[in-house]
C-alpha positions as a printed NumPy array, in Angstrom:
array([[-30.383, -36.313,  24.804],
       [-29.909, -37.101,  21.118],
       [-32.646, -34.662,  20.194],
       [-30.992, -31.839,  22.195],
       [-27.618, -32.593,  20.61 ],
       [-29.191, -32.669,  17.135],
       [-30.855, -29.28 ,  17.724],
       [-27.6  , -27.785,  19.015],
       [-25.647, -29.005,  15.979],
       [-28.377, -27.8  ,  13.639],
       [-28.378, -24.356,  15.274],
       [-24.57 , -24.154,  15.014],
       [-24.663, -24.997,  11.321],
       [-27.418, -22.44 ,  10.688],
       [-25.47 , -19.678,  12.443],
       [-22.289, -20.608,  10.619],
       [-23.89 , -20.423,   7.198],
       [-25.753, -17.272,   8.16 ],
       [-22.491, -15.597,   9.159],
       [-20.782, -16.666,   5.944],
       [-23.62 , -15.275,   3.843],
       [-23.458, -11.978,   5.704],
       [-19.671, -11.712,   5.134],
       [-20.122, -12.453,   1.438],
       [-22.722,  -9.696,   1.152],
       [-20.376,  -7.29 ,   2.924],
       [-17.477,  -8.222,   0.609],
       [-19.681,  -7.757,  -2.446],
       [-20.842,  -4.341,  -1.209],
       [-17.276,  -3.314,  -0.52 ],
       [-16.177,  -4.39 ,  -4.009],
       [-19.053,  -2.491,  -5.591],
       [-18.137,   0.66 ,  -3.628],
       [-14.533,   0.358,  -4.769],
       [-15.62 ,  -0.006,  -8.395],
       [-17.896,   3.045,  -8.128],
       [-15.088,   5.078,  -6.583],
       [-12.703,   4.085,  -9.364],
       [-15.255,   5.03 , -12.009],
       [-15.753,   8.535, -10.605],
       [-13.905,  11.352, -12.393],
       [-10.824,  12.748, -10.678],
       [-11.296,  15.906,  -8.725],
       [ -8.823,  18.757,  -8.674],
       [ -8.01 ,  18.104,  -5.038],
       [ -7.034,  14.473,  -5.731],
       [ -4.772,  15.561,  -8.569],
       [ -3.266,  18.314,  -6.435],
       [ -2.652,  15.88 ,  -3.58 ],
       [ -0.924,  13.513,  -5.996],
       [  1.257,  16.298,  -7.416],
       [  2.347,  17.333,  -3.922],
       [  3.09 ,  13.73 ,  -2.971],
       [  5.072,  13.203,  -6.192],
       [  7.144,  16.341,  -5.574],
       [  7.854,  15.124,  -2.038],
       [  8.821,  11.656,  -3.317],
       [ 11.233,  13.066,  -5.885],
       [ 12.798,  15.376,  -3.293],
       [ 13.27 ,  12.51 ,  -0.803],
       [ 14.714,  10.318,  -3.571],
       [ 17.233,  13.027,  -4.455],
       [ 18.238,  13.467,  -0.798],
       [ 18.691,   9.71 ,  -0.407],
       [ 20.81 ,   9.54 ,  -3.574],
       [ 22.946,  12.412,  -2.317],
       [ 23.878,  10.511,   0.876],
       [ 24.252,   7.183,  -0.951],
       [ 21.092,   5.593,   0.422],
       [ 18.732,   5.479,  -2.537],
       [ 16.827,   2.221,  -2.595],
       [ 16.565,   0.138,  -5.751],
       [ 12.772,   0.305,  -6.185],
       [ 12.166,   3.982,  -5.375],
       [ 12.501,   5.13 ,  -8.986],
       [ 10.31 ,   2.26 , -10.21 ],
       [  7.605,   3.191,  -7.724],
       [  7.71 ,   6.823,  -8.822],
       [  7.371,   5.715, -12.449],
       [  4.388,   3.519, -11.523],
       [  2.81 ,   6.491,  -9.71 ],
       [  3.212,   8.633, -12.81 ],
       [  1.637,   5.92 , -14.964],
       [ -1.309,   5.562, -12.566],
       [ -1.836,   9.34 , -12.633],
       [ -1.745,   9.324, -16.424],
       [ -4.481,   6.684, -16.342],
       [ -6.524,   8.919, -14.022],
       [ -6.17 ,   6.806, -10.848],
       [ -4.978,   9.586,  -8.56 ],
       [ -5.69 ,   7.61 ,  -5.384],
       [ -3.311,   4.827,  -6.412],
       [ -0.83 ,   7.343,  -7.752],
       [ -0.74 ,   9.274,  -4.472],
       [ -0.381,   6.048,  -2.505],
       [  2.585,   4.995,  -4.642],
       [  4.157,   8.45 ,  -4.387],
       [  3.802,   8.345,  -0.606],
       [  5.45 ,   4.911,  -0.576],
       [  8.348,   6.232,  -2.666],
       [  8.763,   9.212,  -0.327],
       [  8.848,   6.875,   2.674],
       [ 11.491,   4.769,   0.943],
       [ 13.524,   7.907,   0.328],
       [ 13.374,   8.861,   4.011],
       [ 14.208,   5.337,   5.121],
       [ 17.121,   5.203,   2.687],
       [ 18.504,   8.402,   4.19 ],
       [ 18.182,   6.971,   7.704],
       [ 19.819,   3.72 ,   6.651],
       [ 22.717,   5.552,   5.013],
       [ 23.214,   7.67 ,   8.137],
       [ 23.3  ,   4.627,  10.444],
       [ 25.675,   2.696,   8.185],
       [ 28.363,   5.382,   7.837],
       [ 31.843,   3.857,   8.327],
       [ 30.412,   0.432,   9.125],
       [ 32.173,  -1.414,   6.308],
       [ 31.524,  -5.006,   5.395],
       [ 31.271,  -7.821,   7.952],
       [ 34.439,  -9.733,   8.797],
       [ 33.145, -13.047,   7.474],
       [ 33.348, -11.649,   3.928],
       [ 37.145, -11.488,   4.225],
       [ 37.792, -15.01 ,   5.538]])
């Protein structure tokens, strides 16, 4: 009985450490792939995709500002996207520009749903 229990515990420990080692190898491989991707030169299509995303973000920001729904961080995100593009990281720049465009659209929706809502009553008591 003790021998069977000992073997079962030993097998569990072996599988646990084996699984952890495999995950670590996968994480290392993923990190290496990310580093290699970042080191690659930017292609024209990545730069073009970023430029289109930036134009969309600026247009959505302007629409949100027009209806009074521009969010505080949208301009900061656009600036960060421009800085990332200047550094050559078009993937990050496009991602940030897409985030800014989404904030612009959400700001427009929020402004439309909050028309004539006013402040809550508890602010006046």
